[in-house]
C-alpha positions in Angstrom: 0.0 0.0 0.0 2.9 2.4 0.8 4.5 1.5 -2.6 1.3 2.6 -4.4 1.2 5.8 -2.4 4.8 6.6 -3.4 4.0 5.9 -7.0 1.1 8.4 -6.9 3.4 11.0 -5.4 6.0 10.4 -8.2 3.4 10.7 -10.9 2.2 14.0 -9.5 5.8 15.3 -9.4 6.5 14.3 -13.0 3.3 16.1 -14.2 4.4 19.3 -12.4 7.9 19.2 -13.9 6.6 18.8 -17.5 4.2 21.7 -17.0 6.9 23.9 -15.5 9.1 23.2 -18.5 6.4 24.3 -20.8 5.9 27.5 -18.8 9.6 28.2 -18.8 9.8 27.7 -22.6 7.0 30.1 -23.2 8.5 32.7 -20.8 11.6 33.0 -23.0 9.6 34.9 -25.5 11.8 33.8 -28.5 10.3 34.1 -32.0 12.6 31.8 -33.8 10.8 29.3 -35.9 12.7 26.3 -34.6 11.9 27.4 -31.0 8.2 27.7 -31.9 8.2 24.3 -33.4 9.9 22.9 -30.3 7.3 24.6 -28.1 4.4 23.1 -30.2 6.0 19.7 -30.1 6.6 20.1 -26.3 3.0 21.0 -25.8 1.9 17.9 -27.6 4.2 15.8 -25.5 3.1 17.4 -22.3 -0.5 17.0 -23.2 0.0 13.3 -24.1 2.1 12.5 -21.1 -0.3 14.4 -18.8 -3.2 12.3 -20.1 -1.2 9.1 -19.7 -0.1 10.0 -16.2 -3.6 11.0 -15.2 -4.8 7.6 -16.3 -2.0 5.9 -14.4 -2.9 7.9 -11.4 -6.6 6.9 -11.6 -5.6 3.2 -12.0 -3.3 3.5 -9.0 -5.9 5.1 -6.9 -8.4 2.4 -7.9 -5.8 -0.3 -7.0 -5.1 1.4 -3.7 -8.8 1.5 -2.9 -9.2 -2.2 -3.7 -6.1 -3.0 -1.7 -7.5 -1.2 1.4 -10.9 -3.0 1.0 -9.1 -6.3 0.7 -7.0 -5.6 3.7 -10.2 -4.8 5.7 -11.8 -8.0 4.6 -8.7 -10.1 5.4 -8.7 -8.6 8.9 -12.3 -9.5 9.3 -11.6 -13.0 8.1 -8.8 -13.4 10.6 -11.0 -12.2 13.3 -13.7 -14.8 12.4 -11.1 -17.5 12.3 -9.9 -16.6 15.8 -13.6 -16.6 17.0 -13.9 -20.1 15.4 -10.9 -21.4 17.2 -12.1 -19.9 20.5 -15.5 -21.5 20.0 -13.9 -24.9 19.5 -12.0 -24.5 22.8 -15.1 -23.3 24.6 -17.0 -26.4 23.3 -14.3 -28.6 24.7 -14.4 -26.9 28.1 -18.2 -27.0 28.3 -18.2 -30.7 27.7 -16.9 -31.7 31.2 -19.3 -29.8 33.4 -22.2 -30.7 31.1 -21.4 -34.3 31.6 -21.3 -34.3 35.4 -24.4 -32.1 35.6 -26.1 -34.6 33.3 -25.0 -37.5 35.5 -26.4 -35.7 38.6 -29.7 -35.1 36.9 -29.9 -38.8 35.9 -29.2 -39.7 39.5 -31.9 -37.4 40.8 -34.4 -38.8 38.3 -33.7 -42.4 39.4 -33.9 -41.3 43.1 -37.4 -39.8 42.8 -39.3 -43.1 42.8 -37.8 -44.6 46.0 -38.1 -41.2 47.7 -41.8 -40.9 46.9 -42.2 -44.4 48.2 -40.8 -43.3 51.6 -43.0 -40.3 51.6 -46.1 -42.4 50.8 -45.1 -44.9 53.6 -44.7 -42.0 56.1 -48.0 -40.6 55.1 -49.7 -44.0 55.5 -48.0 -44.4 58.9 -49.3 -41.0 60.0 -52.8 -41.8 59.0 -52.6 -45.2 60.8 -51.6 -43.7 64.2 -53.8 -40.6 63.9 -57.1 -42.3 65.2 -55.4 -43.6 68.3 -54.2 -40.2 69.3 -50.6 -41.3 69.6 -47.8 -38.8 69.3 -50.1 -35.8 68.5 -47.2 -33.4 68.6 -45.2 -35.3 66.0 -48.2 -35.8 63.8 -48.7 -32.0 63.9 -45.1 -31.4 62.8 -45.5 -34.0 60.0 -48.8 -32.4 58.8 -47.2 -28.9 58.8 -44.1 -30.1 56.9 -46.3 -31.9 54.3 -48.5 -28.8 53.8 -45.4 -26.6 53.4 -43.8 -29.0 50.9 -47.0 -29.4 48.9 -46.2 -33.0 48.2 -48.9 -33.4 45.5 -47.4 -30.5 43.5 -43.8 -31.9 43.9 -44.9 -35.3 42.9 -46.3 -33.8 39.6 -43.6 -31.2 38.9 -40.3 -32.8 40.0 -40.2 -35.5 37.4 -41.2 -33.0 34.6 -38.5 -30.5 35.7 -35.8 -33.2 35.7 -37.0 -34.5 32.4 -36.7 -31.1 30.8 -33.3 -30.6 32.4 -32.1 -33.9 31.0 -33.4 -33.0 27.6 -31.6 -29.6 27.7 -28.4 -31.2 28.8 -28.7 -33.7 25.9 -29.1 -30.8 23.5 -26.0 -29.0 25.0 -24.0 -32.2 24.7 -25.2 -32.7 21.1 -24.1 -29.1 20.1 -20.8 -29.4 21.9 -20.0 -32.7 20.2 -21.0 -31.2 16.9 -18.6 -28.3 17.5 -15.8 -30.6 18.5 -16.4 -32.8 15.4 -16.7 -29.8 13.1 -13.5 -28.1 14.3 -11.4 -31.3 14.0 -9.1 -31.0 11.1 -8.9 -33.7 8.5 -5.3 -33.0 7.5 -4.5 -33.5 3.8 -5.5 -37.2 3.6 -8.8 -38.0 1.9 -10.7 -40.9 3.4 -14.3 -42.3 3.1 -16.7 -40.0 4.9 -20.3 -40.2 5.9 -21.9 -37.2 4.1 -25.1 -37.5 6.0 -23.2 -37.3 9.3 -21.2 -34.3 8.0 -24.4 -32.5 6.9 -26.3 -33.2 10.2 -23.3 -31.8 12.2 -23.2 -28.6 10.1 -27.0 -28.3 10.6 -26.6 -28.4 14.4 -23.7 -26.0 14.4 -25.6 -23.5 12.2 -28.9 -23.8 14.0 -28.8 -20.3 15.4 -28.6 -18.9 11.9 -31.6 -20.6 10.4 -34.0 -21.6 13.3 -35.7 -18.2 13.5 -36.2 -17.7 9.7 -36.7 -21.1 8.1 -37.9 -24.7 8.4 -34.9 -26.9 7.5 -35.6 -30.3 6.0 -33.2 -33.1 5.3 -33.7 -35.7 2.5 -31.2 -38.5 2.2 -31.3 -41.4 -0.2 -31.2 -44.7 1.8 -27.8 -46.4 1.8 -25.9 -43.3 0.6 -22.3 -44.5 -0.1 -19.3 -43.0 1.7 -17.4 -40.4 -0.3 -13.6 -40.1 -0.2 -13.1 -36.5 0.8 -11.6 -34.0 3.3 -14.4 -34.1 5.9 -13.6 -30.7 7.6 -13.6 -28.9 4.2 -16.9 -30.4 3.1 -18.3 -29.5 6.5 -17.2 -25.9 6.0 -18.8 -25.9 2.6 -22.1 -27.2 3.9 -22.0 -24.7 6.7 -21.4 -21.8 4.3 -24.3 -22.8 2.0 -26.7 -23.2 5.0 -25.8 -19.7 6.3 -26.1 -18.2 2.8 -29.6 -19.7 2.5 -30.7 -18.4 5.9 -29.4 -14.9 5.0 -31.1 -14.9 1.7 -34.4 -15.7 3.4 -33.8 -13.0 6.0 -33.1 -10.6 3.1 -36.5 -11.5 1.5 -38.3 -11.0 4.8 -36.6 -7.7 5.3 -38.2 -6.5 2.1 -41.7 -7.2 3.4 -42.2 -10.8 2.1 -43.0 -12.7 5.3 -44.0 -16.0 3.8 -42.4 -18.9 5.7 -38.7 -19.6 5.0 -37.7 -23.1 3.7 -34.3 -24.7 3.4 -34.1 -28.2 1.9 -30.9 -30.3 1.8 -30.9 -33.4 -0.2 -28.3 -36.1 -1.0 -28.5 -38.8 -3.6 -26.3 -41.0 -5.8 -26.2 -40.2 -9.5 -24.1 -42.8 -11.4 -20.5 -42.2 -10.2 -21.1 -39.1 -8.2 -23.0 -38.1 -5.0 -25.1 -35.0 -5.6 -26.0 -32.6 -2.8 -28.7 -30.0 -3.2 -29.1 -26.9 -1.1 -32.4 -25.2 -2.0 -34.0 -22.1 -0.3 -36.9 -19.8 -1.1 -34.8 -16.7 -0.3 -34.3 -13.5 -2.3 -32.4 -15.2 -5.1 -29.2 -14.1 -6.7 -29.6 -11.0 -9.1 -28.7 -11.9 -12.7 -26.2 -9.1 -13.0 -23.9 -10.6 -10.3 -24.4 -14.3 -11.0 -21.2 -14.5 -13.0 -19.1 -13.2 -10.0 -20.4 -15.0 -7.0 -17.5 -17.5 -7.0 -14.9 -14.6 -7.2 -12.7 -14.2 -4.1 -13.7 -11.3 -1.9 -16.8 -10.6 -4.0 -19.8 -9.8 -1.6 -22.8 -7.6 -1.6 -22.8 -7.4 2.2 -21.3 -4.5 4.2 -17.9 -4.8 5.9 -18.2 -7.0 9.0 -21.2 -8.9 7.6 -19.4 -11.0 5.0 -15.8 -11.5 3.7 -16.8 -12.6 0.2 -14.8 -15.8 0.7 -17.6 -18.4 1.4 -18.5 -19.3 -2.2 -14.9 -18.8 -3.4 -13.8 -21.4 -0.9 -16.7 -23.6 -1.8 -15.6 -23.5 -5.5 -12.0 -24.2 -4.6 -13.1 -27.1 -2.2 -15.3 -28.8 -4.7 -13.6 -28.2 -8.1 -9.9 -27.9 -7.2 -9.6 -30.1 -4.1 -12.2 -32.8 -4.9 -12.4 -32.7 -8.7 -16.1 -32.2 -8.5 -18.7 -29.8 -9.8 -20.6 -26.9 -8.2 -23.3 -24.8 -10.0 -26.5 -23.1 -9.1 -30.0 -22.1 -10.4 -31.5 -18.9 -9.1 -34.4 -16.6 -9.7 -36.3 -14.0 -7.7 -38.0 -16.8 -5.6 -35.0 -18.7 -4.4 -31.7 -20.5 -5.2 -30.6 -24.1 -5.5 -26.9 -25.0 -5.3 -25.7 -28.3 -6.7 -22.6 -30.1 -5.4 -21.4 -33.2 -7.2 -18.6 -35.2 -5.6 -17.0 -38.2 -7.4 -17.2 -41.6 -5.9 
């Protein structure tokens, strides 16, 4: 960037020198024919050079502007990468306390039945001794404690509360495990991977992006064969396409179209490839930019909302890394991306 700025300063200085030479030549006031011809020739040279230098300056200013924008997006990408690394670490740290809290809830759930048996026996015992008038003070204490505890309410609500707690902990564990699996690098060695499992993991990780705007449906062909691939890169590809679909639906809703959002992910075998489809009913991709969406750093979003790398990385992952195909169909009522990975 500093080099471009120095070049701009040098071009400005050159233009100033040429103009000053022209002015000095005119100031001499000579009437000699050869001097006049030289001045005319010099004017033409100055005019041409000035035009060329002005164009070069405009090109350099444009390049400098693009470089600054690219730098901003790279910094944003680095920040998002750091956040991703932190999230993976947090997921790992959450796993241990979640596990022992889950174990404790399971213990409490299993302890309720015998505990309620003891309470029932104590209540039956109290009712048995009540007619004989034995231990009236202790019976009064028991009755007061039973009233304060509202045993009927506890009997109904405690199992329900523990059931909901166990369900919540299971969901946390599912998300944590998905984060750990998603963040695990594949290295550079391709191996047979379960695409259905990769997609389901990405769906869990991205749930916060789509759950409030769309209903997400999964359609997998039975007995889908494993695909030799880099699992983490395919997972990132799936995540990017899900997030893009959710954002396209949000964009449509932001324009006043509040019809329900829909994202459908399908996987099926076609001859010697497995085809993945990511279909949404979002705003669609405008025709004028459809030829650029796989270009690095191309984005229609503001700085901080998109780095313009998601689809460029998707193209590189599918075509260059896995020798597959990626293409799309889009109109004003949605988009469908097709991914074909060779078996």
